[in-house]
N, C-alpha and C positions, 0 to 999 in steps of 0.2 A: 179870703184866701189870697195868697201872694206867690208870685213867681219871680225868681232872680233874673232880671232882664240882662244884667251884665254877663251871667253865665250863658244865656241864650246867644248873645252876640259873639261870645268866645267860641261857641260851638259852630256858629255860622261861618266865622273866619276860618276855623280849623277845617271845616268840611267844604269850604269854598262854595257856599250856597248864597242865594240872593238875600240881602238884608230884609228882615221882616217875614221871611218864609216860615221860620220856626214858630213865630207868634201865631200864624194861621193854623199851623199843625197843632199847637197846644190848645187853641180855642176849640178846634174840631174835636180833639181828644176829650176835653172836659165836657163839651156838649153831649158827646156820645155816652160818656160815663154817667152824666146826670140823667139822661133819658133812660138808660139801661137800669140804673140802680135806684132812682128816686121816683120817677113818674110811674103811674099805673100802666100795666101791660094792656095795650089796645086789644079789644075783643077780636079784631079781625086777624090776629096772629094765631088764634086757635091754640094748637098744642106746640107752637114754636116760640115760646117765650124768650128763648135765647137770642132771637133775632131782634135787631134794634130798628125801630121805625121812627125816623127823626121828625116826620111831619104828622100833624093831627088830621082829623077827618075833614078839616077845612083847607088843608094844604099849607097850613102855617107851621113854622118851626115849633116843635114842642118845647124847645129851649134855645135861647141865644146867649152866647158867651162873649164877653168883651174883656180882653186883656189890655190894660193900659200900657202903652209902649214906653212910658217914662217911669211910672211908679212900680209897675208889675202887679198892681192890684187886679183881681179877677172879680167880675160882676156877672151874675146869671139873671137873665130875664126870661119870663114865660108869658104866654098869651093870657090876657085877662078878659073875662066875659061877664056880662051882667046876669041878672036873675032869669032873663029870657033867653040866655045863651048867645047873645049878640056880642061880637068882639068889640071891646072898648079900648084896646091898647095893650101895653105890656106892663108887667109889674116885676119889681126886683125881688128875688128870693135868696134866702141864706139858710139852706137846710142844715140841720144839725148833723154832726159827724160825717159830713160829706167831704170835708177838706182832705182827709186821708185817702178816701176812695178816689177823689179827683186827681190828686198828685200821683197815686199809683197808676191810674189809668193813663194819665198824661205821659208818664215815663214810658209805659209800655208802647203806646201809640207812637211817641216820638222816636223810640228806638227802632220801631218798624219803618217809620218814615225815613229816618236817616239811613237805614240799611238800603231802602229802596232808592234813595238818592245816590248812594255810593254805587249800587248795582247799575243804575242807569248811566252813571258817569263812566264806569268801566266798560259797559257795552258800547257807549258812544265813542270811547277812545280806541277800542280794539276790534270792533266788528268789521271794520274795513281794512284790517291789517293782516288778513290771511296771506301767507306766503312771505311776510316780512321777517327779516332777521332781527333778533333781539338778544340782549345779553342778560344773564341772570346768575343767581347763586344757588347751588343745590342745597336743599334742606333735608333734615332727617325725616324719615317716613316710617310709619309702623307697617306699611305694606311693602314687602320686598320686591314686588312686581311693578311698583309705581314709583317713579322719580318725581319729586316735587322741586320746582324751580321758582325761586323768589324773583319776580320780574318787576315789582313795584314796591312802594313803601310797605303795604300790607297785602300784596296780591301775589298769590302763588299759582303758577301754571302746573299742569301735570303732563308727564311724559310716560305714557303706558308702555308696556313691554314691546309691542310691535314697532314703536317709534324709537326704541333704543338700539344702539349698536353693540353687538357682543364684544366684550373685551375692553370697552371704554370704562374709564374711571368716573364713577358717579358718587364719590364720597362727599360727605357733608362739608359745606364751606367752599367747595371748588367752584370757581367762576367758569361759566360755560356759555357758548353761543348756540342758540337754537332757532329754528324757524317755526312760526306760528302756522298750524295746520287747521285749527277749528276754533270757533268762538260761538258759544251758545249760552242761553239762559237756562240754568238747571233748577231743580227744586230748592237747592241751597244757595242760589245766586249764580253769577256768571261763572262759566267753566271754560277755561282756555287750555287747549291742547297744543303741545309743542313737540318738535321732532329733531332728532339727530340723524334719522334714517332717511328722510325724504331727499330726493335728488335736488330739490329746490334750494336746499342748504348750500350745496356746492355753487350754484349760480349766485346766490347772495354773497357768499364769501369772495368770489371773484369780482363782484361789483365793488367790493371794498379795495381790492388790490389793483384793478384795471380801470383807470379813469376814462380810457377810451370807450369803455362800455357805456358810461353815462353820457359821453359826448356823441354816441351813435356812430363812431368810426368802425367799431367792430360789434358783432353780435354772436350770440350762442344759438346754434341751430338745433342741437340735441345733446342730451346727457344720458349716459347709462352708468349704473353704479352697482357694484357689489360691496355693500357697506363694510367698512373696516379693512378692505383689501385693495380694491382697484376701482378707479373711475375713468371713463372715457368721455371726453367733451369735444364736440365738433364745433368749430368756429369759422367765421368768414368775415371779410372786410366789406364795408360799404363804399370805400374809396379805392379807386384803381391804384394799384401799386403799393398799397399799405399792407404790411405783414401782420395778419391777424394772429397767427401762432406766436410770433415774436412778442406781440403785445401781452399775450396771456402768460408766456413763459417769463418775460422780464429779463433784465440785465443779469447775466450769469445765473439765470433760473430763479431769481429771488421771488418773483410773484407767485409762481406755481408752488415753490417750496413753502411759502408762508401759508398757503391754503392747505397744502399737504400736512403741515405741522398742526394746524388747527383741527384736522381730521384724524389726528393720531398717526401721522406718517403714512396715511393711505396713498398708494401709488396713483398718479394722475397722468393720463396720456392726453395730450393736446393734439388733435388732428384737424386737418383741413376739411371743411364741408364742401361737397360738390353736388349740384343738382343731378349730375349723371350718376346713377346708382352704381354702375360698375367701378367708376373712379372712386366714389365714396367708400365702397367696400375695401378697395385697395388701401386707401388711407386709414380706414378704421382698424385694420389688422396690425397697425403699428404696435410694438416696435419691430415687428417682422417686415421685411422688404418683399413686396409682392412682385413677382416676375411678370405675371399676366393675370387678368381677371376677365371672365366672359359671362354674359347673361345666358343662362340655360333654360329659363322659363319665365317669361315676362308676367304671366298671370299670377304666379306665386312669388315673384321677386327672388327667384332662386339664382344665385351667383356662384360660380366656381372660381376659386382663387388658387393660383399656382405660386408656390414659394420654393426657394432653394431647399434641397433635402436637409441641409444642416440647420435650417431655420423652421422646419416643420413643427417641432415641439414648441418653439417660441410663438409661432402663429396660433397654435391651438391653445397653448397655455396650460398651466397646472389644472387638472380636472376639467379642461376645456374652457377655462374662465375667459381667456382672451378672445377666443372665437365667439363665445356666447355674448360677451359684452359688445363686440363688434356687430353681431346680429341684432341686438337690442337697439344699438345706436342707429343703425341704418334701416331697421325694419325689413331686413332681407334674410333669406335662408342661405347660409353660407356653407359651402363645401370646400374644405381646404385640402389641397393635394400637393404632392411633391412635383416640382417642375420637370422631373425626369419622365413624368407621364403626360407632359403637356401636349406633345405631338399626337399621342394616342387618344386623349380625351377632349381636346379643344376643337 
């Protein structure tokens, strides 16, 4: 029997695996095929003849396979015993009609091994990348509820319906940025889930636009998002006198505009973070200008914010969106009132 060593080495190079690793895989595959198809079924397998027991009752390999690394020739050895059943060494065998079985079994096992190597490589590369931003190309899918994104040479991630943003264009061939939310090994190999819905996407996009984030000069305290409509992001500076909002907005609004464009022109409010809850709520209700804010219940973080009468609808927002996002951002219960009631309620 003979195996083309040149082809094995080409596969090793293509799959980026260690030299000689496939030789061991082929030897193991042929050994298993020989034991399964040629040697007698051991009595201790009972009614389980489909199982392969590679060792005999003496603990010795029932077959040993050697693949010559230069010629590609395959040699099979089996234990040899004398008339008294004493082990006297190994003898070479060349069973008839085994060549076809060996090649078929070797191909099957090698395919499984290569797939396992590919799966391990993917898991090794992506299992620590949860939350990372990655770029990919949308692929056609037979499932209308599931978007497939090509993120590697032959690797597709999935974006299920809850991770999609209503109204976004997920047509085939479109390049898109997504954030990795889950990496796990499934029945059919590695499964990578990505999202356009997760607030982490906003953070990662700003990291591309705001170098001061990487330098540690500014930080993001919190993000609240109504996907496809509006996002609020609270920021602060680690350096006294440094303008955190200005860093995120950029010259003439270029930085925040680039992120907004990536999100389908989603509106983005950049607000100053404050450890003082009342002050933070006042900032979070931007673009409305808060006249005064007061803490009305410390136990529940309830804050009442007063705004000019003409800005009341702006502070609340369409369908309450602005006030709701401000509450999510600050983790406070916010009651927005007209400042005409300030003297009465504060």
